[in-house]
N, C-alpha and C positions, 0 to 999 in steps of 0.2 A: 246101539241105533238111537237111543234116547240123546244120550249127549251129541251125535252130531246133530240133534235136532236143537238142542240149546244152543252150538255153535250159528245154526241154519239161520236160528231167531236173534241170536248176536248181530251175524252180521244183515239183517233185511233191519232190524234199527238202525245200527253204521249208517246202513241206505238214506233210511229218512231223516237221520238225522246231517247229512248230505258227509260221510265221513268215510272215506276209500278203506276197507278194513283189511285189506293187503296192505295198502299202504302205511295205516296206522299196527299192525304186526308186526311189520317188517321191520318198524321203528324199534318197536319193543322187543326186538331179536337183538338186535343193533346195541343197546341202551346197556341188554344182558351180556354181552357178549366181552363191554367193555369193562363193567363193572367186572364179570367172572376173573377177566386177563390181571384187573385191579387189583383185587383178593389173591390169583396165583403167585403174583409179583409181591405182594405183602408179604403172604409166609415164606416165600422163599426169601425176603430179607431176613425175617427172623430165623431160618431153617428149620421150616417146617412143611411136612407135605397134606394141601388139603384132607385127602384122603382119610389123616388120620385122626381128623378133627371131629369134633362133640358140635352138636345144633347150637352151642351158646357160642363159643368159638368165630363158627364160620358167621351168624349174626351179625356179630363184632364185625369179623373183618368185611362183611357188607357195609353195613353202616358207616364204616368206616372208607372204604371205596366209592359209596353212594356220596358222600360227604367232602373227597376229594374231587371227585369229577363239576359235581358244583361249586364249588372252591375257585377253581380250573377252566370254566367253563361259564364267566359272570354274565360277560356280552351277548353268549347265545345261550340261555339257560338247558340244562337236558331235559330231556323229554321227560 
């Protein structure tokens, strides 16, 4: 219940700031999916499976996916 209260408060703040909370969440979900797919591809190219990797290696792949996304999206910056 408390977590729901926090979410409700965040949506209210977004509303006050003129932000469409649902659209913002949708954009973040799309960004996450793009980056996760890039991580899966990178791991596959290295003959690895994400499920067996530790946090440090996952974070490294995440950083690479983020950098790759931004480099390939110069005119329309990633969210």
